[in-house]
C-alpha positions as CSV (number, residue, x, y, z in Angstrom):
1,X,69.6,9.1,-78.8
2,X,71.2,8.3,-75.3
3,X,70.9,4.8,-74.7
4,X,69.6,4.4,-71.8
5,X,69.7,0.5,-69.3
6,X,66.4,-0.3,-67.4
7,X,68.0,-1.1,-64.2
8,X,64.2,-2.9,-63.4
9,X,63.7,-4.7,-66.0
10,X,62.7,-8.6,-64.8
11,X,66.3,-9.3,-66.4
12,X,68.4,-7.5,-64.5
13,X,66.2,-7.9,-61.2
14,X,66.6,-11.6,-61.7
15,X,70.7,-11.5,-61.9
16,X,70.5,-9.2,-59.3
17,X,69.5,-12.0,-57.3
18,X,71.0,-14.2,-58.7
19,X,74.5,-12.7,-57.9
20,X,73.1,-11.8,-54.7
21,X,73.0,-15.9,-53.9
22,X,76.1,-16.5,-54.8
23,X,77.3,-14.0,-52.5
24,X,75.8,-15.4,-49.7
25,X,76.6,-19.2,-50.8
26,X,80.2,-18.4,-50.7
27,X,79.5,-16.5,-47.5
28,X,78.3,-19.6,-45.9
29,X,80.6,-21.9,-47.9
30,X,83.5,-20.3,-46.2
31,X,81.6,-20.2,-43.2
32,X,80.9,-23.8,-43.0
33,X,84.5,-24.8,-44.3
34,X,86.7,-22.6,-41.3
35,X,84.2,-23.9,-38.8
36,X,85.5,-27.7,-40.3
37,X,89.1,-26.5,-39.6
38,X,87.9,-25.1,-36.4
39,X,86.7,-28.9,-35.5
40,X,89.4,-31.5,-37.3
41,X,91.9,-29.4,-35.3
42,X,89.8,-30.6,-32.3
43,X,89.6,-34.1,-33.0
44,X,93.4,-34.4,-34.1
45,X,93.5,-32.7,-30.1
46,X,91.5,-35.1,-28.5
47,X,92.6,-38.4,-30.0
48,X,96.6,-37.2,-29.0
49,X,95.3,-36.3,-25.6
50,X,93.5,-39.6,-25.4
51,X,96.6,-41.2,-26.7
52,X,98.6,-39.7,-24.3
53,X,96.5,-40.2,-20.9
54,X,98.1,-42.5,-19.3
55,X,102.0,-40.9,-19.6
56,X,100.0,-37.9,-18.6
57,X,98.5,-39.4,-15.7
58,X,101.7,-41.4,-15.0
59,X,104.6,-38.3,-15.7
60,X,102.7,-35.6,-14.8
61,X,104.5,-32.4,-15.7
62,X,107.2,-33.9,-14.8
63,X,107.4,-35.4,-18.5
64,X,108.2,-31.8,-19.4
65,X,111.6,-30.9,-17.1
66,X,112.9,-34.5,-17.3
67,X,116.0,-35.1,-19.6
68,X,115.9,-39.5,-18.7
69,X,114.4,-41.4,-21.5
70,X,114.3,-45.1,-21.1
71,X,112.2,-47.7,-22.8
72,X,114.0,-50.4,-20.8
73,X,113.7,-48.5,-17.5
74,X,109.9,-46.8,-18.6
75,X,111.1,-43.8,-17.4
76,X,110.0,-41.0,-20.5
77,X,111.0,-37.1,-20.2
78,X,110.5,-35.0,-23.5
79,X,112.9,-31.6,-21.6
80,X,115.7,-32.7,-24.2
81,X,113.4,-32.6,-27.4
82,X,111.7,-29.5,-26.1
83,X,115.4,-27.7,-25.9
84,X,116.0,-28.7,-28.9
85,X,113.0,-27.8,-31.1
86,X,113.2,-24.5,-29.0
87,X,116.6,-23.9,-29.7
88,X,117.1,-25.8,-33.4
89,X,114.8,-23.4,-34.0
90,X,115.4,-19.9,-33.3
91,X,118.9,-20.3,-34.8
92,X,117.0,-20.7,-37.6
93,X,114.8,-17.2,-37.2
94,X,118.2,-15.8,-36.2
95,X,119.9,-16.1,-39.1
96,X,117.2,-16.1,-41.6
97,X,114.9,-13.6,-40.1
98,X,117.4,-11.1,-41.6
99,X,118.6,-12.3,-45.2
100,X,115.0,-12.6,-45.9
101,X,114.0,-9.4,-45.1
102,X,117.0,-8.2,-46.8
103,X,115.7,-9.9,-49.9
104,X,112.7,-9.2,-49.5
105,X,113.6,-5.2,-49.4
106,X,116.0,-6.2,-52.0
107,X,113.1,-7.7,-54.6
108,X,110.7,-5.7,-53.5
109,X,112.3,-2.2,-54.5
110,X,113.8,-1.2,-57.9
111,X,117.3,-2.4,-57.4
112,X,117.1,-4.6,-60.4
113,X,115.3,-4.4,-63.9
114,X,112.0,-6.9,-63.9
115,X,113.2,-9.2,-66.4
116,X,116.4,-9.9,-63.7
117,X,114.2,-9.9,-60.8
118,X,111.8,-11.9,-61.6
119,X,114.5,-15.3,-62.4
120,X,115.3,-14.6,-58.2
121,X,112.0,-14.5,-57.1
122,X,111.0,-17.8,-58.6
123,X,114.6,-18.6,-57.2
124,X,113.8,-18.1,-54.1
125,X,110.6,-19.2,-53.6
126,X,111.6,-22.9,-55.5
127,X,113.4,-23.2,-52.2
128,X,110.4,-23.9,-50.7
129,X,109.6,-26.7,-52.8
130,X,112.6,-29.1,-51.8
131,X,112.1,-32.0,-49.9
132,X,113.3,-32.5,-47.2
133,X,115.0,-35.3,-47.1
134,X,117.1,-33.4,-49.4
135,X,118.0,-31.3,-47.5
136,X,118.9,-33.4,-45.1
137,X,120.9,-35.4,-47.7
138,X,122.9,-32.2,-48.9
139,X,123.4,-31.3,-45.0
140,X,124.8,-34.6,-44.3
141,X,127.8,-35.1,-47.7
142,X,127.7,-31.7,-47.8
143,X,126.8,-29.1,-45.1
144,X,128.9,-30.9,-42.4
145,X,131.9,-31.5,-43.6
146,X,132.2,-27.7,-44.5
147,X,130.8,-26.7,-41.1
148,X,133.4,-29.0,-39.1
149,X,136.2,-27.4,-39.2
150,X,134.6,-24.3,-38.7
151,X,132.8,-25.3,-35.3
152,X,136.2,-27.1,-34.4
153,X,137.6,-23.0,-34.9
154,X,134.9,-21.9,-32.5
155,X,135.2,-24.7,-29.3
156,X,138.9,-24.1,-29.5
157,X,138.7,-19.6,-29.4
158,X,135.7,-19.9,-27.6
159,X,134.8,-22.7,-25.9
160,X,134.9,-21.0,-22.0
161,X,131.6,-19.6,-23.6
162,X,128.6,-22.2,-22.9
163,X,127.4,-22.2,-26.4
164,X,130.6,-23.8,-27.8
165,X,131.4,-25.6,-24.8
166,X,131.8,-29.1,-26.9
167,X,133.9,-30.2,-29.9
168,X,131.1,-30.6,-32.6
169,X,131.3,-34.1,-33.9
170,X,129.6,-33.9,-36.8
171,X,125.5,-33.7,-36.3
172,X,124.6,-31.6,-34.4
173,X,122.5,-28.6,-33.4
174,X,123.7,-26.0,-34.9
175,X,124.0,-28.5,-38.4
176,X,120.4,-28.9,-37.8
177,X,119.5,-24.9,-37.1
178,X,121.1,-23.9,-40.2
179,X,119.5,-26.0,-42.8
180,X,116.1,-25.0,-41.2
181,X,117.3,-21.5,-41.7
182,X,117.6,-22.4,-45.9
183,X,114.3,-24.2,-45.2
184,X,112.4,-21.2,-43.8
185,X,114.1,-18.1,-45.9
186,X,111.7,-18.5,-48.9
187,X,108.8,-18.4,-46.5
188,X,110.1,-15.1,-44.7
189,X,111.6,-14.0,-47.9
190,X,108.0,-14.5,-50.0
191,X,106.0,-13.1,-47.2
192,X,107.6,-10.0,-46.6
193,X,108.3,-9.2,-50.1
194,X,104.3,-9.3,-50.7
195,X,103.6,-7.2,-47.2
196,X,105.7,-4.3,-48.4
197,X,104.5,-4.7,-52.1
198,X,101.1,-3.9,-50.6
199,X,102.4,-0.5,-49.2
200,X,100.6,2.3,-50.8
201,X,103.1,3.8,-53.4
202,X,101.7,7.3,-51.7
203,X,103.9,6.8,-48.7
204,X,106.9,5.9,-51.2
205,X,106.3,9.4,-52.5
206,X,104.8,11.2,-49.9
207,X,108.6,10.1,-47.9
208,X,110.7,11.3,-51.3
209,X,108.7,14.4,-51.5
210,X,110.0,15.6,-48.0
211,X,113.7,14.9,-49.4
212,X,113.9,11.2,-47.7
213,X,116.7,9.7,-49.4
214,X,115.3,5.9,-51.2
215,X,117.2,3.6,-47.5
216,X,115.0,6.7,-44.7
217,X,112.2,5.7,-46.9
218,X,112.7,1.8,-46.6
219,X,113.5,2.3,-43.1
220,X,111.2,4.6,-41.4
221,X,108.1,4.1,-44.2
222,X,107.9,0.8,-45.8
223,X,109.8,-1.8,-42.7
224,X,107.2,-0.4,-40.2
225,X,104.2,-0.3,-42.7
226,X,104.5,-4.1,-43.5
227,X,106.0,-4.9,-40.5
228,X,102.4,-6.9,-39.3
229,X,102.8,-9.0,-42.0
230,X,106.9,-9.4,-41.6
231,X,105.7,-10.8,-38.5
232,X,103.2,-12.5,-39.5
233,X,105.5,-14.4,-42.0
234,X,108.3,-14.9,-39.4
235,X,105.8,-16.3,-36.9
236,X,104.8,-18.7,-39.9
237,X,108.3,-19.6,-40.0
238,X,109.0,-19.9,-36.8
239,X,105.7,-22.7,-36.8
240,X,107.4,-24.4,-40.1
241,X,110.8,-24.7,-38.1
242,X,109.5,-26.1,-35.2
243,X,107.7,-28.6,-36.5
244,X,110.3,-29.8,-39.4
245,X,111.2,-33.5,-38.6
246,X,113.3,-35.4,-42.3
247,X,115.9,-32.7,-42.2
248,X,116.4,-32.4,-38.8
249,X,116.7,-36.1,-37.7
250,X,119.3,-36.3,-40.3
251,X,121.5,-33.7,-38.8
252,X,120.7,-33.4,-35.4
253,X,122.5,-36.2,-34.2
254,X,119.4,-37.8,-32.0
255,X,120.8,-37.5,-28.5
256,X,118.1,-38.0,-25.5
257,X,120.5,-36.5,-23.0
258,X,121.7,-32.7,-22.5
259,X,124.8,-32.9,-22.1
260,X,125.7,-29.1,-22.5
261,X,124.1,-26.7,-23.4
262,X,126.4,-26.1,-26.3
263,X,124.6,-25.9,-29.8
264,X,127.7,-27.5,-30.8
265,X,126.7,-30.7,-29.0
266,X,124.2,-33.3,-30.4
267,X,120.5,-32.9,-29.7
268,X,117.2,-34.0,-30.7
269,X,113.7,-32.4,-31.2
270,X,110.2,-33.6,-30.7
271,X,109.7,-34.5,-34.5
272,X,112.5,-36.2,-35.1
273,X,111.9,-38.2,-31.6
274,X,107.7,-39.3,-32.7
275,X,110.1,-40.3,-36.5
276,X,112.8,-42.6,-35.3
277,X,111.2,-44.4,-32.2
278,X,107.0,-44.5,-32.8
279,X,107.5,-47.0,-35.9
280,X,108.9,-49.8,-32.7
281,X,107.4,-48.1,-29.7
282,X,105.0,-50.0,-27.8
283,X,102.8,-49.6,-24.7
284,X,103.9,-47.1,-22.5
285,X,106.3,-45.6,-25.3
286,X,103.5,-45.2,-27.2
287,X,101.8,-42.8,-24.9
288,X,105.0,-41.1,-23.5
289,X,105.3,-40.1,-27.6
290,X,101.4,-39.2,-28.3
291,X,102.8,-37.0,-24.7
292,X,105.5,-35.3,-26.7
293,X,103.1,-34.9,-29.9
294,X,100.8,-33.2,-27.5
295,X,103.7,-30.9,-26.2
296,X,104.6,-30.1,-29.4
297,X,100.7,-29.4,-30.7
298,X,100.3,-26.9,-27.8
299,X,103.8,-24.8,-28.7
300,X,103.0,-24.6,-32.6
301,X,99.5,-23.5,-31.7
302,X,101.5,-20.9,-29.0
303,X,102.9,-19.6,-31.5
304,X,100.1,-19.1,-33.9
305,X,98.7,-17.1,-31.3
306,X,101.7,-15.3,-30.8
307,X,101.4,-13.9,-34.6
308,X,97.6,-13.2,-34.7
309,X,98.6,-11.2,-31.5
310,X,101.4,-9.5,-32.9
311,X,99.4,-8.9,-36.5
312,X,96.9,-7.6,-35.1
313,X,98.2,-4.7,-32.4
314,X,101.0,-3.5,-35.6
315,X,97.8,-3.6,-37.5
316,X,95.6,-1.1,-35.0
317,X,99.0,1.2,-34.9
318,X,99.5,1.4,-38.3
């Protein structure tokens, strides 16, 4: 005799109502948390903007195009720091994106057996857990001595190019950019790998069925299908690079002027400026530092908006 379940019994109705209550509570709870995060972001922006108001009133938009930072004269401009922030972040992306996407391809496809692939995935993600100050110390004692002869060779050989116009003095923009590349590499690799693993297996099988090779499938099917996730990971890594403080402070040289546009010269970023001067600042200098922090806040906000636009646009196309 077949067994039947009475879905209209009081117990089932009670359990169904309890489940609906849980679902409704989860929806309202997550909505409340999302609104709270947005409000917190607005409160931070308003507080930073309020503290930066005296500098905004005195320097206006000229703060963004002036490279003079003189505490004695009371003249402040963040062009050097904005330039250093953007250049080091672009160097990091230039180095980390192809390597990170390559690692993602290598770890998402069947190039290695699982017992070997999983430890490699763990080691790549472990890079993100290393404190930034450790990267800074490693950069000072290991990376810079290795890079300096190469930087001298670049200057002597390609010094006619503005990017290599100055002789390296040890710490500099190039060293900070390279360490940033290492720091954002696990972000790009992990998110890109997740995006490629999420591609339906039917797409791979269809490509192989049409006679495509493994690499044709990867470059013509998998990468375009996972591009929105890869782009989101790259933008997230860019925001991470722009806000990095300790490692960059220890490696960039902290020069408050732009002597040239050479990546071999010393420089400064907004984050390193705040780390170096905020503890001993006073008066208008504090307001100028908060103005610089507001600029960094705006830059990271623009990066996140661009990431959202890119992800949505390519998600709709695919």
